[in-house]
C-alpha positions in Angstrom: 83.1 31.7 35.6 81.9 28.8 37.8 81.3 29.3 41.5 80.9 27.2 44.7 78.3 27.8 47.4 79.5 28.0 50.9 78.4 28.7 54.5 80.2 29.7 57.7 78.9 28.5 61.0 80.1 28.6 64.6 80.3 25.2 66.3 80.2 24.2 70.0 78.4 27.4 71.0 74.9 28.7 71.1 76.0 32.4 70.5 77.4 33.9 67.3 81.0 34.8 67.1 82.1 32.4 69.8 82.9 28.7 69.5 84.9 27.4 66.5 84.2 28.8 63.1 83.8 26.4 60.2 83.5 26.9 56.4 81.3 24.4 54.6 81.7 24.1 50.8 78.9 22.4 49.0 78.9 20.3 45.7 82.6 19.8 45.8 82.7 16.6 43.7 84.7 18.2 40.9 87.4 19.8 43.0 90.9 18.3 43.2 92.6 18.1 46.6 94.9 20.9 45.6 91.9 23.2 45.0 90.3 22.2 48.3 93.6 23.1 50.0 93.7 26.5 48.3 90.1 27.2 49.5 91.0 26.2 53.0 94.0 28.6 53.0 91.6 31.3 51.7 89.2 30.9 54.5 92.1 30.5 57.0 89.9 28.9 59.6 91.0 26.0 61.7 89.1 23.7 59.3 87.1 23.8 56.1 84.8 20.9 55.1 83.9 19.9 51.6 80.6 18.0 50.9 80.8 15.2 48.3 78.6 12.2 47.1 79.2 9.0 49.1 81.2 6.1 47.6 79.4 3.5 49.7 75.6 2.8 50.2 76.1 2.8 54.0 77.0 6.5 54.0 74.6 9.5 53.7 77.3 11.8 52.4 81.1 12.0 52.1 83.4 14.8 53.2 87.0 15.9 53.0 88.4 18.1 55.7 91.3 20.6 55.4 93.1 22.9 57.8 95.1 25.8 56.2 98.1 23.5 56.0 96.9 19.9 55.5 94.1 17.4 55.0 92.7 15.5 58.0 91.1 12.1 58.0 88.5 13.2 60.6 87.7 16.2 62.8 84.9 16.8 65.3 83.7 20.4 64.9 83.5 20.1 61.0 81.5 16.9 61.4 79.0 18.5 63.9 78.8 21.7 61.9 78.3 20.1 58.5 75.7 17.6 59.7 73.5 20.2 61.3 73.8 22.6 58.3 72.9 19.9 55.8 69.8 19.0 57.8 68.8 22.7 58.2 69.2 23.2 54.4 67.1 20.1 53.7 70.0 18.3 52.0 69.7 15.2 54.3 66.3 13.9 55.2 67.0 11.9 58.4 68.3 13.0 61.8 70.5 10.0 62.0 73.2 10.1 59.3 76.5 8.4 58.5 79.4 10.6 57.4 82.0 9.0 55.1 85.5 10.5 55.7 89.1 9.5 55.7 88.7 7.8 59.0 85.8 5.6 57.8 82.1 5.8 58.5 81.1 8.1 61.3 77.6 8.0 62.8 76.0 11.4 63.7 72.7 12.1 65.4 71.1 15.5 64.7 68.9 17.3 67.1 66.6 19.7 65.1 65.1 21.3 68.2 68.5 22.5 69.6 70.5 22.9 66.4 73.0 20.4 67.6 74.5 17.0 66.8 76.3 14.1 68.5 79.2 12.6 66.7 80.6 9.2 67.6 84.3 8.8 66.9 86.2 5.9 65.4 87.9 3.0 67.3 89.7 4.4 70.4 93.4 4.2 70.5 95.8 4.9 73.4 99.6 4.9 73.6 102.1 4.3 76.3 103.0 6.7 79.1 105.3 9.6 78.0 107.8 11.7 79.8 106.1 15.0 80.7 109.3 17.0 81.0 109.8 17.8 77.2 106.2 18.7 76.8 106.2 21.0 79.8 109.4 22.8 78.6 108.0 23.2 75.1 104.9 25.2 76.4 106.8 27.3 79.0 106.0 25.2 82.1 107.9 23.5 84.8 107.5 20.4 87.0 105.6 22.5 89.5 102.8 23.0 86.9 102.4 19.2 86.3 99.7 17.3 88.1 99.6 14.0 86.2 98.7 11.2 85.4 101.3 10.6 82.7 100.9 12.1 79.3 99.7 9.7 76.6 98.6 9.9 73.0 94.9 8.9 72.6 92.2 9.4 70.1 89.1 8.2 68.1 90.3 8.6 64.6 92.8 11.4 65.2 95.3 11.2 68.1 96.4 13.9 70.4 98.9 14.0 73.3 97.3 14.8 76.6 99.2 16.7 79.3 97.5 17.4 82.6 98.6 20.6 84.5 97.2 23.0 87.1 94.3 25.2 86.0 96.4 28.3 86.4 99.0 26.8 84.1 96.5 26.2 81.4 95.7 29.9 81.4 99.3 31.0 80.9 100.2 28.3 78.4 102.6 29.5 75.7 101.7 28.0 72.3 104.7 26.4 70.7 105.5 25.0 67.3 107.5 22.3 69.2 104.4 20.6 70.4 101.9 19.3 67.8 98.4 17.8 68.2 98.6 18.4 71.9 95.8 19.0 74.5 97.0 20.8 77.6 94.3 20.4 80.2 93.2 20.7 83.8 90.8 18.0 85.0 88.2 18.9 87.6 87.2 15.4 89.0 84.3 16.7 91.1 82.6 18.5 88.2 83.7 16.0 85.4 84.9 19.1 83.5 88.2 19.9 81.8 89.7 23.3 81.0 91.5 22.7 77.7 93.8 24.3 75.2 94.7 22.5 72.0 97.8 23.2 69.8 98.0 22.0 66.2 100.8 24.0 64.6 101.8 21.5 62.0 98.4 21.8 60.4 98.7 25.6 60.3 96.6 26.1 63.5 98.7 27.5 66.4 95.7 27.1 68.8 92.2 25.8 68.2 89.2 27.3 70.0 87.2 24.0 70.1 88.4 20.6 69.1 85.9 17.7 68.9 88.3 15.0 68.0 90.6 15.9 70.9 87.5 16.0 73.2 86.7 12.4 72.4 90.4 11.5 72.8 90.3 13.1 76.2 87.7 10.5 77.3 90.0 7.7 76.1 92.9 9.2 78.1 90.7 9.7 81.2 89.7 6.0 81.2 93.3 4.9 80.5 94.5 7.1 83.3 92.0 5.9 85.8 90.2 9.2 86.1 87.0 7.9 84.7 85.5 4.4 85.4 86.7 1.4 83.4 83.1 0.1 83.0 80.0 1.8 81.6 79.2 5.2 80.3 80.8 8.4 81.8 79.8 11.9 80.8 82.1 15.0 80.9 82.3 18.4 79.5 85.1 20.6 78.1 85.5 24.4 78.2 87.9 25.6 75.6 88.7 28.8 73.7 88.2 31.5 76.3 91.9 32.5 76.1 91.2 33.2 72.3 88.0 35.1 73.0 86.1 32.2 71.5 84.5 30.4 74.5 83.3 27.0 73.6 81.4 24.2 75.4 81.8 20.5 74.3 79.6 17.9 75.9 81.1 14.4 75.7 80.7 10.8 76.8 83.0 7.8 76.8 82.0 4.1 77.1 84.4 1.7 78.7 84.6 -2.1 79.2 87.3 -4.1 80.9 89.2 -1.0 81.9 89.6 0.4 78.4 87.5 2.9 76.3 85.5 1.3 73.5 83.8 4.4 72.1 83.5 8.1 72.7 81.2 10.9 71.4 81.0 14.7 71.4 78.1 17.0 70.9 77.5 20.7 70.5 75.4 23.5 69.0 75.8 25.1 65.6 75.1 28.8 64.9 74.8 30.1 61.3 77.0 33.1 60.6 77.4 33.7 56.8 76.7 32.3 53.3 77.8 33.1 49.8 79.5 32.0 46.6 83.2 31.9 45.7 85.1 31.3 42.5 86.6 27.9 41.8 90.4 28.2 42.3 92.5 27.2 39.3 93.9 23.7 39.2 97.7 23.6 38.9 98.7 20.0 38.2 
């Protein structure tokens, strides 16, 4: 019976059993998408990443990323965790790599000393202002919890809806299947720090303990909302996952020009947790 090698790591933390767990499946070139989805359901983590040969000479390696419910074009914590692990295992020779994924070519810089990596997202996108009332109601909040600016969708390869509320309201947020790919946050302007909770129920993840793609999208939203400068590089950090007993720290930057975000990045540490082999699931075509 053929088997697949895998590892589990915790991402956006320097301590085991915190941060966001990730399963990495190696040598996945012969797997069909249906088999990858079955493996992701088996791990039942927020994401599982599969390592494949690149299809373009510009890429160092290729990946496909699955939640328990669907495939994603891009995700931050799998990208960070996979890059650091491939480097630790000697499977990539350089500290600057290019990951090929559904969202395109993603540059990643690996720091061997700290066991971390910086991922630069795709082209920033931002949508129009949204009515906060339906979002507030869906997560059990009222107008008194809302602090603005207006909610918007924003992202760097994967869009999220950003809703700004009081810090106390973030802590008592009620996860809801009525709100998908949403980041509920409180922004501390003095510290350039956000307290965040991210909901992705349609992907089979009621709440995510650390979300790199949303972290980059937050920078885009902050610039669009006038909370970070419209010129130059701004740095900020995100604390997420404490309500799930998985405290996480995401260190981010956003570059703006002419009042709009032009790029964003996220970085974090990666802690090894487990490794092993698993059988290849049957293909049902």
